[in-house]
Every structure is written in structure tokens, then in C-alpha cells.
C-alpha positions as CSV (number, residue, x, y, z in Angstrom):
1,M,136.3,89.4,133.0
2,I,134.4,92.4,134.4
3,L,136.9,94.8,132.6
4,G,136.1,93.1,129.3
5,I,132.3,93.4,129.8
6,A,132.7,97.1,130.8
7,T,134.8,97.8,127.7
8,V,132.1,96.2,125.4
9,V,129.4,98.2,127.1
10,V,131.3,101.5,126.7
11,L,131.9,100.7,123.0
12,V,128.3,100.0,122.4
13,L,127.2,103.2,124.1
14,L,129.7,105.2,122.1
15,A,128.5,103.6,118.8
16,V,124.8,104.4,119.8
17,A,125.7,108.0,120.7
18,L,127.6,108.6,117.4
19,F,125.0,106.9,115.1
20,P,122.4,109.7,115.1
21,I,125.1,112.4,114.4
22,K,126.0,110.6,111.1
23,K,122.4,110.2,110.2
24,R,121.6,113.9,110.6
25,G,124.6,114.9,108.4
26,G,123.2,112.8,105.5
27,D,120.1,114.9,104.9
28,A,120.6,116.5,101.5
29,A,117.2,117.8,100.5
30,P,114.9,118.7,103.4
31,S,112.0,119.7,101.1
32,T,112.0,116.3,99.5
33,N,112.1,114.5,102.8
34,A,109.2,116.6,104.1
35,K,107.0,115.6,101.2
36,L,107.9,111.9,101.7
37,Q,107.3,112.1,105.4
38,Q,103.8,113.5,104.8
39,S,102.7,110.8,102.4
40,A,104.4,107.9,104.2
41,P,102.2,108.1,107.3
42,L,99.0,108.0,105.2
43,A,100.3,104.9,103.4
44,N,101.3,103.3,106.6
45,L,98.0,104.1,108.2
46,R,96.1,102.6,105.3
47,E,98.3,99.4,105.4
48,Q,97.6,99.1,109.1
49,Q,93.9,99.4,108.6
50,V,93.9,96.8,105.8
51,Q,95.9,94.4,108.0
52,E,93.6,94.9,110.9
53,E,90.5,94.3,108.7
54,A,92.1,91.2,107.2
55,G,92.9,89.9,110.7
56,A,89.3,90.5,111.9
57,I,87.9,88.7,108.8
58,A,90.3,85.8,109.3
59,T,89.3,85.6,113.0
60,E,85.6,85.6,112.2
61,Y,86.0,82.9,109.5
62,Q,88.0,80.8,111.9
63,R,85.4,81.2,114.6
64,R,82.6,80.2,112.2
65,A,84.6,77.2,111.0
66,D,85.2,76.1,114.6
67,E,81.5,76.4,115.4
68,A,80.5,74.4,112.4
69,W,83.1,71.7,113.2
70,L,82.0,71.5,116.8
71,E,78.3,71.2,115.7
72,E,79.2,68.4,113.2
73,L,81.4,66.7,115.8
74,N,78.5,66.8,118.4
75,V,76.1,65.2,115.8
76,K,78.6,62.5,115.0
77,A,79.4,61.8,118.6
78,S,75.7,61.6,119.6
79,N,75.1,59.2,116.7
80,L,78.0,57.0,117.8
81,L,77.0,57.1,121.5
82,K,73.3,56.2,121.0
83,A,72.3,52.7,122.1
84,P,72.9,50.4,119.2
85,T,69.8,48.9,117.6
86,K,69.4,45.1,117.8
87,T,70.2,43.5,114.6
88,A,69.3,40.0,113.8
89,R,72.4,37.8,113.6
90,K,72.3,34.4,112.1
91,Q,74.4,31.9,114.0
């Protein structure tokens, strides 16, 4: 049992160790990659900023909606909990 686990661990470590070597050998045009790498961080940074702004806006709208709902709930609860007025009932 332990021998099997050790074998799997060794195979995984070998696969991880060999993976970057194959990746480095596949670079055909370093100048093209350099241009792509320079423009990619700018796009990723802008996407990250847009996502953060969208999250902040969504959070603010949710907070405002919760406040409005609680205020409305408090008004309804206070109306329901008030002492009922006496109504004339015919018996």
C-alpha cells in the first residue's frame, strides 16, 4: 500500500519536473511573445478594475435595497403591532 502511494508521488513529481522543460522548448517567436506579454497585463488590469467596480456597485445597490426593505418592514410591523381600534360589531 505504502509502496503504491510512493510510486504515484514519484510519478507526479517527475511529471511536474518535466512539464516546464517541454513548455520552454515550444517558444518559436520570442519577439511576438514579448509584444503579447506587454499588452496582456494592461488588458488584465483593466478587466480587474472593471470587475472590482462592478462588485462595488452591486454591493452598494444591495445595501440600499436591504435598507429600504428593512425600513418598509419596520413600518409594516409597527402598523400590525399597534393596538387595534375598536370597531362596532353588530351581534
